[in-house]
PDB file of N, CA, C and O in Angstrom:
ATOM      1  N   MET A   1      66.656 -10.955  16.453  1.00  0.00           N
ATOM      2  CA  MET A   1      66.356 -11.339  15.086  1.00  0.00           C
ATOM      3  C   MET A   1      66.191 -12.855  15.029  1.00  0.00           C
ATOM      4  O   MET A   1      66.960 -13.599  15.639  1.00  0.00           O
ATOM      5  N   SER A   2      65.194 -13.291  14.300  1.00  0.00           N
ATOM      6  CA  SER A   2      64.967 -14.729  14.191  1.00  0.00           C
ATOM      7  C   SER A   2      65.988 -15.358  13.256  1.00  0.00           C
ATOM      8  O   SER A   2      66.754 -14.670  12.582  1.00  0.00           O
ATOM      9  N   ALA A   3      65.975 -16.673  13.235  1.00  0.00           N
ATOM     10  CA  ALA A   3      66.875 -17.399  12.343  1.00  0.00           C
ATOM     11  C   ALA A   3      66.556 -17.108  10.879  1.00  0.00           C
ATOM     12  O   ALA A   3      67.393 -17.321  10.001  1.00  0.00           O
ATOM     13  N   HIS A   4      65.351 -16.623  10.622  1.00  0.00           N
ATOM     14  CA  HIS A   4      64.930 -16.327   9.258  1.00  0.00           C
ATOM     15  C   HIS A   4      65.155 -14.862   8.889  1.00  0.00           C
ATOM     16  O   HIS A   4      64.738 -14.432   7.813  1.00  0.00           O
ATOM     17  N   GLY A   5      65.809 -14.084   9.762  1.00  0.00           N
ATOM     18  CA  GLY A   5      66.138 -12.706   9.458  1.00  0.00           C
ATOM     19  C   GLY A   5      65.015 -11.708   9.665  1.00  0.00           C
ATOM     20  O   GLY A   5      65.188 -10.529   9.356  1.00  0.00           O
ATOM     21  N   VAL A   6      63.882 -12.134  10.173  1.00  0.00           N
ATOM     22  CA  VAL A   6      62.751 -11.241  10.391  1.00  0.00           C
ATOM     23  C   VAL A   6      62.786 -10.754  11.828  1.00  0.00           C
ATOM     24  O   VAL A   6      62.974 -11.543  12.754  1.00  0.00           O
ATOM     25  N   THR A   7      62.606  -9.453  12.014  1.00  0.00           N
ATOM     26  CA  THR A   7      62.647  -8.903  13.366  1.00  0.00           C
ATOM     27  C   THR A   7      61.270  -8.593  13.917  1.00  0.00           C
ATOM     28  O   THR A   7      61.106  -8.473  15.131  1.00  0.00           O
ATOM     29  N   ALA A   8      60.266  -8.460  13.040  1.00  0.00           N
ATOM     30  CA  ALA A   8      58.913  -8.158  13.512  1.00  0.00           C
ATOM     31  C   ALA A   8      57.894  -8.562  12.454  1.00  0.00           C
ATOM     32  O   ALA A   8      58.169  -8.538  11.254  1.00  0.00           O
ATOM     33  N   LEU A   9      56.721  -8.929  12.929  1.00  0.00           N
ATOM     34  CA  LEU A   9      55.591  -9.263  12.070  1.00  0.00           C
ATOM     35  C   LEU A   9      54.598  -8.116  12.163  1.00  0.00           C
ATOM     36  O   LEU A   9      54.242  -7.693  13.263  1.00  0.00           O
ATOM     37  N   SER A  10      54.149  -7.611  11.024  1.00  0.00           N
ATOM     38  CA  SER A  10      53.164  -6.527  11.020  1.00  0.00           C
ATOM     39  C   SER A  10      51.749  -7.100  10.985  1.00  0.00           C
ATOM     40  O   SER A  10      51.547  -8.268  10.650  1.00  0.00           O
ATOM     41  N   ILE A  11      50.786  -6.270  11.332  1.00  0.00           N
ATOM     42  CA  ILE A  11      49.377  -6.673  11.242  1.00  0.00           C
ATOM     43  C   ILE A  11      49.032  -7.013   9.791  1.00  0.00           C
ATOM     44  O   ILE A  11      48.331  -7.992   9.538  1.00  0.00           O
ATOM     45  N   ASP A  12      49.513  -6.220   8.846  1.00  0.00           N
ATOM     46  CA  ASP A  12      49.220  -6.480   7.431  1.00  0.00           C
ATOM     47  C   ASP A  12      49.776  -7.830   6.980  1.00  0.00           C
ATOM     48  O   ASP A  12      49.105  -8.580   6.271  1.00  0.00           O
ATOM     49  N   GLU A  13      50.997  -8.131   7.393  1.00  0.00           N
ATOM     50  CA  GLU A  13      51.600  -9.419   7.038  1.00  0.00           C
ATOM     51  C   GLU A  13      50.830 -10.562   7.706  1.00  0.00           C
ATOM     52  O   GLU A  13      50.594 -11.600   7.087  1.00  0.00           O
ATOM     53  N   PHE A  14      50.444 -10.370   8.964  1.00  0.00           N
ATOM     54  CA  PHE A  14      49.664 -11.382   9.662  1.00  0.00           C
ATOM     55  C   PHE A  14      48.341 -11.630   8.941  1.00  0.00           C
ATOM     56  O   PHE A  14      47.935 -12.778   8.763  1.00  0.00           O
ATOM     57  N   THR A  15      47.674 -10.560   8.529  1.00  0.00           N
ATOM     58  CA  THR A  15      46.392 -10.691   7.833  1.00  0.00           C
ATOM     59  C   THR A  15      46.567 -11.461   6.527  1.00  0.00           C
ATOM     60  O   THR A  15      45.717 -12.275   6.167  1.00  0.00           O
ATOM     61  N   ARG A  16      47.661 -11.208   5.818  1.00  0.00           N
ATOM     62  CA  ARG A  16      47.947 -11.947   4.583  1.00  0.00           C
ATOM     63  C   ARG A  16      48.116 -13.436   4.878  1.00  0.00           C
ATOM     64  O   ARG A  16      47.566 -14.281   4.171  1.00  0.00           O
ATOM     65  N   ILE A  17      48.878 -13.752   5.924  1.00  0.00           N
ATOM     66  CA  ILE A  17      49.096 -15.149   6.303  1.00  0.00           C
ATOM     67  C   ILE A  17      47.783 -15.792   6.733  1.00  0.00           C
ATOM     68  O   ILE A  17      47.519 -16.947   6.399  1.00  0.00           O
ATOM     69  N   LEU A  18      46.965 -15.058   7.465  1.00  0.00           N
ATOM     70  CA  LEU A  18      45.661 -15.555   7.909  1.00  0.00           C
ATOM     71  C   LEU A  18      44.804 -15.929   6.710  1.00  0.00           C
ATOM     72  O   LEU A  18      44.210 -17.007   6.683  1.00  0.00           O
ATOM     73  N   ARG A  19      44.736 -15.054   5.725  1.00  0.00           N
ATOM     74  CA  ARG A  19      43.955 -15.333   4.511  1.00  0.00           C
ATOM     75  C   ARG A  19      44.477 -16.571   3.784  1.00  0.00           C
ATOM     76  O   ARG A  19      43.703 -17.442   3.385  1.00  0.00           O
ATOM     77  N   GLU A  20      45.803 -16.638   3.619  1.00  0.00           N
ATOM     78  CA  GLU A  20      46.400 -17.743   2.868  1.00  0.00           C
ATOM     79  C   GLU A  20      46.271 -19.074   3.596  1.00  0.00           C
ATOM     80  O   GLU A  20      46.097 -20.113   2.960  1.00  0.00           O
ATOM     81  N   SER A  21      46.355 -19.052   4.919  1.00  0.00           N
ATOM     82  CA  SER A  21      46.339 -20.287   5.699  1.00  0.00           C
ATOM     83  C   SER A  21      44.939 -20.776   6.013  1.00  0.00           C
ATOM     84  O   SER A  21      44.664 -21.975   5.955  1.00  0.00           O
ATOM     85  N   ALA A  22      44.059 -19.852   6.345  1.00  0.00           N
ATOM     86  CA  ALA A  22      42.754 -20.244   6.864  1.00  0.00           C
ATOM     87  C   ALA A  22      41.586 -19.742   6.032  1.00  0.00           C
ATOM     88  O   ALA A  22      40.432 -19.969   6.395  1.00  0.00           O
ATOM     89  N   GLY A  23      41.859 -19.070   4.931  1.00  0.00           N
ATOM     90  CA  GLY A  23      40.780 -18.552   4.106  1.00  0.00           C
ATOM     91  C   GLY A  23      40.226 -17.254   4.658  1.00  0.00           C
ATOM     92  O   GLY A  23      40.774 -16.672   5.595  1.00  0.00           O
ATOM     93  N   GLU A  24      39.130 -16.810   4.059  1.00  0.00           N
ATOM     94  CA  GLU A  24      38.538 -15.539   4.460  1.00  0.00           C
ATOM     95  C   GLU A  24      37.032 -15.642   4.379  1.00  0.00           C
ATOM     96  O   GLU A  24      36.490 -16.116   3.380  1.00  0.00           O
ATOM     97  N   ASP A  25      36.356 -15.203   5.421  1.00  0.00           N
ATOM     98  CA  ASP A  25      34.903 -15.139   5.439  1.00  0.00           C
ATOM     99  C   ASP A  25      34.492 -13.979   4.538  1.00  0.00           C
ATOM    100  O   ASP A  25      34.909 -12.844   4.766  1.00  0.00           O
ATOM    101  N   GLU A  26      33.682 -14.249   3.523  1.00  0.00           N
ATOM    102  CA  GLU A  26      33.296 -13.201   2.580  1.00  0.00           C
ATOM    103  C   GLU A  26      32.515 -12.075   3.239  1.00  0.00           C
ATOM    104  O   GLU A  26      32.460 -10.970   2.700  1.00  0.00           O
ATOM    105  N   ALA A  27      31.912 -12.332   4.388  1.00  0.00           N
ATOM    106  CA  ALA A  27      31.129 -11.309   5.078  1.00  0.00           C
ATOM    107  C   ALA A  27      32.004 -10.357   5.887  1.00  0.00           C
ATOM    108  O   ALA A  27      31.513  -9.353   6.402  1.00  0.00           O
ATOM    109  N   VAL A  28      33.289 -10.662   6.003  1.00  0.00           N
ATOM    110  CA  VAL A  28      34.200  -9.856   6.821  1.00  0.00           C
ATOM    111  C   VAL A  28      35.245  -9.202   5.925  1.00  0.00           C
ATOM    112  O   VAL A  28      35.853  -9.857   5.080  1.00  0.00           O
ATOM    113  N   ASP A  29      35.444  -7.903   6.121  1.00  0.00           N
ATOM    114  CA  ASP A  29      36.448  -7.164   5.362  1.00  0.00           C
ATOM    115  C   ASP A  29      37.744  -7.124   6.157  1.00  0.00           C
ATOM    116  O   ASP A  29      37.847  -6.390   7.139  1.00  0.00           O
ATOM    117  N   LEU A  30      38.731  -7.907   5.740  1.00  0.00           N
ATOM    118  CA  LEU A  30      40.023  -7.920   6.427  1.00  0.00           C
ATOM    119  C   LEU A  30      40.927  -6.778   5.976  1.00  0.00           C
ATOM    120  O   LEU A  30      42.053  -6.652   6.455  1.00  0.00           O
ATOM    121  N   ASN A  31      40.444  -5.954   5.066  1.00  0.00           N
ATOM    122  CA  ASN A  31      41.245  -4.828   4.595  1.00  0.00           C
ATOM    123  C   ASN A  31      41.153  -3.628   5.526  1.00  0.00           C
ATOM    124  O   ASN A  31      41.980  -2.720   5.442  1.00  0.00           O
ATOM    125  N   GLY A  32      40.179  -3.610   6.398  1.00  0.00           N
ATOM    126  CA  GLY A  32      40.016  -2.492   7.317  1.00  0.00           C
ATOM    127  C   GLY A  32      40.890  -2.658   8.548  1.00  0.00           C
ATOM    128  O   GLY A  32      41.836  -3.446   8.555  1.00  0.00           O
ATOM    129  N   ASP A  33      40.562  -1.909   9.579  1.00  0.00           N
ATOM    130  CA  ASP A  33      41.306  -1.967  10.834  1.00  0.00           C
ATOM    131  C   ASP A  33      40.765  -3.125  11.666  1.00  0.00           C
ATOM    132  O   ASP A  33      39.783  -2.972  12.392  1.00  0.00           O
ATOM    133  N   VAL A  34      41.410  -4.275  11.556  1.00  0.00           N
ATOM    134  CA  VAL A  34      40.933  -5.480  12.229  1.00  0.00           C
ATOM    135  C   VAL A  34      41.795  -5.874  13.421  1.00  0.00           C
ATOM    136  O   VAL A  34      41.540  -6.899  14.053  1.00  0.00           O
ATOM    137  N   ALA A  35      42.803  -5.081  13.736  1.00  0.00           N
ATOM    138  CA  ALA A  35      43.790  -5.452  14.750  1.00  0.00           C
ATOM    139  C   ALA A  35      43.177  -5.799  16.098  1.00  0.00           C
ATOM    140  O   ALA A  35      43.681  -6.680  16.795  1.00  0.00           O
ATOM    141  N   ASP A  36      42.102  -5.124  16.474  1.00  0.00           N
ATOM    142  CA  ASP A  36      41.527  -5.343  17.796  1.00  0.00           C
ATOM    143  C   ASP A  36      40.171  -6.037  17.772  1.00  0.00           C
ATOM    144  O   ASP A  36      39.480  -6.086  18.790  1.00  0.00           O
ATOM    145  N   LEU A  37      39.788  -6.571  16.623  1.00  0.00           N
ATOM    146  CA  LEU A  37      38.544  -7.333  16.539  1.00  0.00           C
ATOM    147  C   LEU A  37      38.800  -8.770  16.976  1.00  0.00           C
ATOM    148  O   LEU A  37      39.871  -9.320  16.721  1.00  0.00           O
ATOM    149  N   LEU A  38      37.827  -9.370  17.625  1.00  0.00           N
ATOM    150  CA  LEU A  38      37.958 -10.762  18.053  1.00  0.00           C
ATOM    151  C   LEU A  38      38.004 -11.686  16.840  1.00  0.00           C
ATOM    152  O   LEU A  38      37.303 -11.469  15.852  1.00  0.00           O
ATOM    153  N   PHE A  39      38.838 -12.717  16.931  1.00  0.00           N
ATOM    154  CA  PHE A  39      38.908 -13.688  15.840  1.00  0.00           C
ATOM    155  C   PHE A  39      37.538 -14.299  15.571  1.00  0.00           C
ATOM    156  O   PHE A  39      37.195 -14.554  14.417  1.00  0.00           O
ATOM    157  N   THR A  40      36.755 -14.537  16.613  1.00  0.00           N
ATOM    158  CA  THR A  40      35.423 -15.114  16.414  1.00  0.00           C
ATOM    159  C   THR A  40      34.541 -14.175  15.595  1.00  0.00           C
ATOM    160  O   THR A  40      33.731 -14.635  14.790  1.00  0.00           O
ATOM    161  N   ASP A  41      34.691 -12.858  15.791  1.00  0.00           N
ATOM    162  CA  ASP A  41      33.923 -11.894  14.999  1.00  0.00           C
ATOM    163  C   ASP A  41      34.407 -11.840  13.550  1.00  0.00           C
ATOM    164  O   ASP A  41      33.659 -11.459  12.649  1.00  0.00           O
ATOM    165  N   LEU A  42      35.652 -12.222  13.340  1.00  0.00           N
ATOM    166  CA  LEU A  42      36.221 -12.253  11.992  1.00  0.00           C
ATOM    167  C   LEU A  42      35.960 -13.585  11.287  1.00  0.00           C
ATOM    168  O   LEU A  42      36.299 -13.749  10.115  1.00  0.00           O
ATOM    169  N   GLY A  43      35.352 -14.537  12.011  1.00  0.00           N
ATOM    170  CA  GLY A  43      35.016 -15.823  11.417  1.00  0.00           C
ATOM    171  C   GLY A  43      36.090 -16.887  11.538  1.00  0.00           C
ATOM    172  O   GLY A  43      36.063 -17.873  10.801  1.00  0.00           O
ATOM    173  N   TYR A  44      37.051 -16.709  12.465  1.00  0.00           N
ATOM    174  CA  TYR A  44      38.130 -17.678  12.633  1.00  0.00           C
ATOM    175  C   TYR A  44      38.021 -18.379  13.977  1.00  0.00           C
ATOM    176  O   TYR A  44      37.735 -17.753  14.997  1.00  0.00           O
ATOM    177  N   ASP A  45      38.253 -19.687  13.964  1.00  0.00           N
ATOM    178  CA  ASP A  45      38.214 -20.475  15.193  1.00  0.00           C
ATOM    179  C   ASP A  45      39.631 -20.894  15.589  1.00  0.00           C
ATOM    180  O   ASP A  45      40.607 -20.519  14.940  1.00  0.00           O
ATOM    181  N   SER A  46      39.723 -21.670  16.653  1.00  0.00           N
ATOM    182  CA  SER A  46      41.038 -22.064  17.168  1.00  0.00           C
ATOM    183  C   SER A  46      41.807 -22.929  16.172  1.00  0.00           C
ATOM    184  O   SER A  46      43.035 -22.854  16.118  1.00  0.00           O
ATOM    185  N   LEU A  47      41.120 -23.736  15.395  1.00  0.00           N
ATOM    186  CA  LEU A  47      41.794 -24.558  14.386  1.00  0.00           C
ATOM    187  C   LEU A  47      42.457 -23.675  13.328  1.00  0.00           C
ATOM    188  O   LEU A  47      43.584 -23.942  12.912  1.00  0.00           O
ATOM    189  N   ALA A  48      41.769 -22.642  12.901  1.00  0.00           N
ATOM    190  CA  ALA A  48      42.345 -21.710  11.928  1.00  0.00           C
ATOM    191  C   ALA A  48      43.597 -21.054  12.491  1.00  0.00           C
ATOM    192  O   ALA A  48      44.585 -20.878  11.778  1.00  0.00           O
ATOM    193  N   LEU A  49      43.555 -20.695  13.766  1.00  0.00           N
ATOM    194  CA  LEU A  49      44.713 -20.043  14.385  1.00  0.00           C
ATOM    195  C   LEU A  49      45.882 -21.008  14.535  1.00  0.00           C
ATOM    196  O   LEU A  49      47.038 -20.598  14.435  1.00  0.00           O
ATOM    197  N   LEU A  50      45.595 -22.280  14.772  1.00  0.00           N
ATOM    198  CA  LEU A  50      46.666 -23.279  14.812  1.00  0.00           C
ATOM    199  C   LEU A  50      47.330 -23.416  13.440  1.00  0.00           C
ATOM    200  O   LEU A  50      48.546 -23.586  13.348  1.00  0.00           O
ATOM    201  N   GLU A  51      46.529 -23.342  12.379  1.00  0.00           N
ATOM    202  CA  GLU A  51      47.089 -23.388  11.029  1.00  0.00           C
ATOM    203  C   GLU A  51      48.006 -22.191  10.792  1.00  0.00           C
ATOM    204  O   GLU A  51      49.086 -22.331  10.220  1.00  0.00           O
ATOM    205  N   VAL A  52      47.569 -21.019  11.233  1.00  0.00           N
ATOM    206  CA  VAL A  52      48.378 -19.808  11.079  1.00  0.00           C
ATOM    207  C   VAL A  52      49.658 -19.929  11.900  1.00  0.00           C
ATOM    208  O   VAL A  52      50.736 -19.562  11.431  1.00  0.00           O
ATOM    209  N   ALA A  53      49.544 -20.439  13.116  1.00  0.00           N
ATOM    210  CA  ALA A  53      50.726 -20.605  13.974  1.00  0.00           C
ATOM    211  C   ALA A  53      51.732 -21.551  13.325  1.00  0.00           C
ATOM    212  O   ALA A  53      52.939 -21.318  13.397  1.00  0.00           O
ATOM    213  N   GLY A  54      51.244 -22.610  12.695  1.00  0.00           N
ATOM    214  CA  GLY A  54      52.131 -23.536  11.995  1.00  0.00           C
ATOM    215  C   GLY A  54      52.838 -22.873  10.828  1.00  0.00           C
ATOM    216  O   GLY A  54      54.026 -23.097  10.600  1.00  0.00           O
ATOM    217  N   ARG A  55      52.110 -22.066  10.103  1.00  0.00           N
ATOM    218  CA  ARG A  55      52.709 -21.331   8.975  1.00  0.00           C
ATOM    219  C   ARG A  55      53.774 -20.358   9.472  1.00  0.00           C
ATOM    220  O   ARG A  55      54.847 -20.253   8.878  1.00  0.00           O
ATOM    221  N   ILE A  56      53.479 -19.650  10.555  1.00  0.00           N
ATOM    222  CA  ILE A  56      54.446 -18.698  11.112  1.00  0.00           C
ATOM    223  C   ILE A  56      55.676 -19.439  11.629  1.00  0.00           C
ATOM    224  O   ILE A  56      56.798 -18.952  11.488  1.00  0.00           O
ATOM    225  N   ALA A  57      55.471 -20.608  12.224  1.00  0.00           N
ATOM    226  CA  ALA A  57      56.606 -21.408  12.696  1.00  0.00           C
ATOM    227  C   ALA A  57      57.518 -21.783  11.528  1.00  0.00           C
ATOM    228  O   ALA A  57      58.741 -21.701  11.642  1.00  0.00           O
ATOM    229  N   ARG A  58      56.928 -22.190  10.415  1.00  0.00           N
ATOM    230  CA  ARG A  58      57.719 -22.552   9.228  1.00  0.00           C
ATOM    231  C   ARG A  58      58.396 -21.336   8.602  1.00  0.00           C
ATOM    232  O   ARG A  58      59.582 -21.378   8.277  1.00  0.00           O
ATOM    233  N   ASP A  59      57.645 -20.264   8.439  1.00  0.00           N
ATOM    234  CA  ASP A  59      58.155 -19.097   7.708  1.00  0.00           C
ATOM    235  C   ASP A  59      59.078 -18.205   8.530  1.00  0.00           C
ATOM    236  O   ASP A  59      60.000 -17.592   7.991  1.00  0.00           O
ATOM    237  N   TYR A  60      58.827 -18.135   9.836  1.00  0.00           N
ATOM    238  CA  TYR A  60      59.562 -17.191  10.684  1.00  0.00           C
ATOM    239  C   TYR A  60      60.454 -17.866  11.724  1.00  0.00           C
ATOM    240  O   TYR A  60      61.252 -17.205  12.387  1.00  0.00           O
ATOM    241  N   GLY A  61      60.316 -19.174  11.861  1.00  0.00           N
ATOM    242  CA  GLY A  61      61.165 -19.888  12.803  1.00  0.00           C
ATOM    243  C   GLY A  61      60.822 -19.662  14.262  1.00  0.00           C
ATOM    244  O   GLY A  61      61.685 -19.799  15.129  1.00  0.00           O
ATOM    245  N   VAL A  62      59.567 -19.317  14.546  1.00  0.00           N
ATOM    246  CA  VAL A  62      59.139 -19.137  15.939  1.00  0.00           C
ATOM    247  C   VAL A  62      57.955 -20.043  16.238  1.00  0.00           C
ATOM    248  O   VAL A  62      56.979 -20.092  15.490  1.00  0.00           O
ATOM    249  N   ASP A  63      58.066 -20.746  17.334  1.00  0.00           N
ATOM    250  CA  ASP A  63      56.971 -21.595  17.791  1.00  0.00           C
ATOM    251  C   ASP A  63      56.252 -20.897  18.930  1.00  0.00           C
ATOM    252  O   ASP A  63      56.870 -20.484  19.912  1.00  0.00           O
ATOM    253  N   ILE A  64      54.943 -20.768  18.790  1.00  0.00           N
ATOM    254  CA  ILE A  64      54.117 -20.188  19.840  1.00  0.00           C
ATOM    255  C   ILE A  64      53.397 -21.350  20.521  1.00  0.00           C
ATOM    256  O   ILE A  64      52.649 -22.074  19.865  1.00  0.00           O
ATOM    257  N   PRO A  65      53.608 -21.542  21.832  1.00  0.00           N
ATOM    258  CA  PRO A  65      52.925 -22.630  22.537  1.00  0.00           C
ATOM    259  C   PRO A  65      51.400 -22.495  22.436  1.00  0.00           C
ATOM    260  O   PRO A  65      50.859 -21.390  22.475  1.00  0.00           O
ATOM    261  N   ASP A  66      50.725 -23.632  22.308  1.00  0.00           N
ATOM    262  CA  ASP A  66      49.267 -23.636  22.186  1.00  0.00           C
ATOM    263  C   ASP A  66      48.591 -22.887  23.323  1.00  0.00           C
ATOM    264  O   ASP A  66      47.605 -22.183  23.105  1.00  0.00           O
ATOM    265  N   GLU A  67      49.118 -23.034  24.546  1.00  0.00           N
ATOM    266  CA  GLU A  67      48.479 -22.363  25.682  1.00  0.00           C
ATOM    267  C   GLU A  67      48.581 -20.841  25.568  1.00  0.00           C
ATOM    268  O   GLU A  67      47.717 -20.127  26.077  1.00  0.00           O
ATOM    269  N   ASP A  68      49.625 -20.339  24.907  1.00  0.00           N
ATOM    270  CA  ASP A  68      49.730 -18.893  24.667  1.00  0.00           C
ATOM    271  C   ASP A  68      48.741 -18.449  23.598  1.00  0.00           C
ATOM    272  O   ASP A  68      48.183 -17.356  23.678  1.00  0.00           O
ATOM    273  N   LEU A  69      48.528 -19.293  22.604  1.00  0.00           N
ATOM    274  CA  LEU A  69      47.576 -18.964  21.545  1.00  0.00           C
ATOM    275  C   LEU A  69      46.162 -18.818  22.084  1.00  0.00           C
ATOM    276  O   LEU A  69      45.377 -18.017  21.576  1.00  0.00           O
ATOM    277  N   ASP A  70      45.839 -19.590  23.109  1.00  0.00           N
ATOM    278  CA  ASP A  70      44.496 -19.524  23.686  1.00  0.00           C
ATOM    279  C   ASP A  70      44.153 -18.124  24.172  1.00  0.00           C
ATOM    280  O   ASP A  70      42.988 -17.729  24.138  1.00  0.00           O
ATOM    281  N   GLY A  71      45.145 -17.370  24.622  1.00  0.00           N
ATOM    282  CA  GLY A  71      44.902 -16.027  25.128  1.00  0.00           C
ATOM    283  C   GLY A  71      44.922 -14.955  24.057  1.00  0.00           C
ATOM    284  O   GLY A  71      44.570 -13.807  24.324  1.00  0.00           O
ATOM    285  N   ALA A  72      45.327 -15.311  22.857  1.00  0.00           N
ATOM    286  CA  ALA A  72      45.395 -14.338  21.758  1.00  0.00           C
ATOM    287  C   ALA A  72      44.055 -14.322  21.035  1.00  0.00           C
ATOM    288  O   ALA A  72      43.815 -15.135  20.142  1.00  0.00           O
ATOM    289  N   GLU A  73      43.194 -13.405  21.418  1.00  0.00           N
ATOM    290  CA  GLU A  73      41.843 -13.368  20.864  1.00  0.00           C
ATOM    291  C   GLU A  73      41.672 -12.372  19.728  1.00  0.00           C
ATOM    292  O   GLU A  73      40.609 -12.307  19.112  1.00  0.00           O
ATOM    293  N   THR A  74      42.722 -11.591  19.446  1.00  0.00           N
ATOM    294  CA  THR A  74      42.673 -10.594  18.371  1.00  0.00           C
ATOM    295  C   THR A  74      43.948 -10.689  17.531  1.00  0.00           C
ATOM    296  O   THR A  74      44.959 -11.222  17.990  1.00  0.00           O
ATOM    297  N   PRO A  75      43.901 -10.178  16.314  1.00  0.00           N
ATOM    298  CA  PRO A  75      45.132 -10.150  15.519  1.00  0.00           C
ATOM    299  C   PRO A  75      46.277  -9.429  16.229  1.00  0.00           C
ATOM    300  O   PRO A  75      47.419  -9.883  16.162  1.00  0.00           O
ATOM    301  N   ARG A  76      45.992  -8.312  16.910  1.00  0.00           N
ATOM    302  CA  ARG A  76      47.058  -7.588  17.604  1.00  0.00           C
ATOM    303  C   ARG A  76      47.703  -8.460  18.680  1.00  0.00           C
ATOM    304  O   ARG A  76      48.927  -8.478  18.808  1.00  0.00           O
ATOM    305  N   ALA A  77      46.894  -9.181  19.451  1.00  0.00           N
ATOM    306  CA  ALA A  77      47.430 -10.046  20.505  1.00  0.00           C
ATOM    307  C   ALA A  77      48.287 -11.162  19.906  1.00  0.00           C
ATOM    308  O   ALA A  77      49.328 -11.511  20.463  1.00  0.00           O
ATOM    309  N   PHE A  78      47.856 -11.720  18.779  1.00  0.00           N
ATOM    310  CA  PHE A  78      48.614 -12.782  18.118  1.00  0.00           C
ATOM    311  C   PHE A  78      49.946 -12.241  17.612  1.00  0.00           C
ATOM    312  O   PHE A  78      50.990 -12.861  17.816  1.00  0.00           O
ATOM    313  N   VAL A  79      49.910 -11.089  16.954  1.00  0.00           N
ATOM    314  CA  VAL A  79      51.130 -10.464  16.435  1.00  0.00           C
ATOM    315  C   VAL A  79      52.078 -10.125  17.581  1.00  0.00           C
ATOM    316  O   VAL A  79      53.291 -10.294  17.450  1.00  0.00           O
ATOM    317  N   ASP A  80      51.540  -9.652  18.697  1.00  0.00           N
ATOM    318  CA  ASP A  80      52.381  -9.349  19.863  1.00  0.00           C
ATOM    319  C   ASP A  80      53.099 -10.599  20.364  1.00  0.00           C
ATOM    320  O   ASP A  80      54.273 -10.534  20.731  1.00  0.00           O
ATOM    321  N   LEU A  81      52.399 -11.742  20.381  1.00  0.00           N
ATOM    322  CA  LEU A  81      53.032 -13.004  20.783  1.00  0.00           C
ATOM    323  C   LEU A  81      54.185 -13.359  19.847  1.00  0.00           C
ATOM    324  O   LEU A  81      55.276 -13.717  20.291  1.00  0.00           O
ATOM    325  N   VAL A  82      53.926 -13.254  18.561  1.00  0.00           N
ATOM    326  CA  VAL A  82      54.961 -13.583  17.575  1.00  0.00           C
ATOM    327  C   VAL A  82      56.150 -12.641  17.728  1.00  0.00           C
ATOM    328  O   VAL A  82      57.299 -13.083  17.727  1.00  0.00           O
ATOM    329  N   ASN A  83      55.878 -11.356  17.856  1.00  0.00           N
ATOM    330  CA  ASN A  83      56.970 -10.388  17.955  1.00  0.00           C
ATOM    331  C   ASN A  83      57.766 -10.552  19.244  1.00  0.00           C
ATOM    332  O   ASN A  83      58.976 -10.326  19.253  1.00  0.00           O
ATOM    333  N   SER A  84      57.111 -10.938  20.323  1.00  0.00           N
ATOM    334  CA  SER A  84      57.836 -11.232  21.567  1.00  0.00           C
ATOM    335  C   SER A  84      58.768 -12.420  21.367  1.00  0.00           C
ATOM    336  O   SER A  84      59.914 -12.404  21.818  1.00  0.00           O
ATOM    337  N   ALA A  85      58.270 -13.448  20.688  1.00  0.00           N
ATOM    338  CA  ALA A  85      59.096 -14.629  20.421  1.00  0.00           C
ATOM    339  C   ALA A  85      60.251 -14.287  19.479  1.00  0.00           C
ATOM    340  O   ALA A  85      61.362 -14.787  19.653  1.00  0.00           O
ATOM    341  N   LEU A  86      59.993 -13.441  18.489  1.00  0.00           N
ATOM    342  CA  LEU A  86      61.054 -13.036  17.565  1.00  0.00           C
ATOM    343  C   LEU A  86      62.145 -12.253  18.284  1.00  0.00           C
ATOM    344  O   LEU A  86      63.332 -12.460  18.031  1.00  0.00           O
ATOM    345  N   SER A  87      61.747 -11.360  19.174  1.00  0.00           N
ATOM    346  CA  SER A  87      62.747 -10.544  19.868  1.00  0.00           C
ATOM    347  C   SER A  87      63.522 -11.359  20.899  1.00  0.00           C
ATOM    348  O   SER A  87      64.668 -11.038  21.214  1.00  0.00           O
ATOM    349  N   ALA A  88      62.895 -12.419  21.428  1.00  0.00           N
ATOM    350  CA  ALA A  88      63.571 -13.273  22.406  1.00  0.00           C
ATOM    351  C   ALA A  88      64.486 -14.287  21.725  1.00  0.00           C
ATOM    352  O   ALA A  88      65.438 -14.794  22.318  1.00  0.00           O
ATOM    353  N   GLY A  89      64.168 -14.566  20.456  1.00  0.00           N
ATOM    354  CA  GLY A  89      64.763 -15.653  19.758  1.00  0.00           C
ATOM    355  C   GLY A  89      66.111 -15.582  19.255  1.00  0.00           C
ATOM    356  O   GLY A  89      66.597 -16.541  18.655  1.00  0.00           O
TER     357      GLY A  89
END
């Protein structure tokens, strides 16, 4: 359990944070099954993901190293990184 009492981040919660932190491309529907779509296909770049990582660090108390973020190309991969850090934390 993290210092903030959260034990896991869901895809839905991640998508909410993504929208709030980095905005939303009007051409992309984030309400569907986006877990395995590439961030580039969803209209998000590495800067947007850094913003999301910063928000997650503040809200959940987990820091994801930048080099780990580079390998997270989908929402599912990003959530898996966060959840691994939460369970280790």
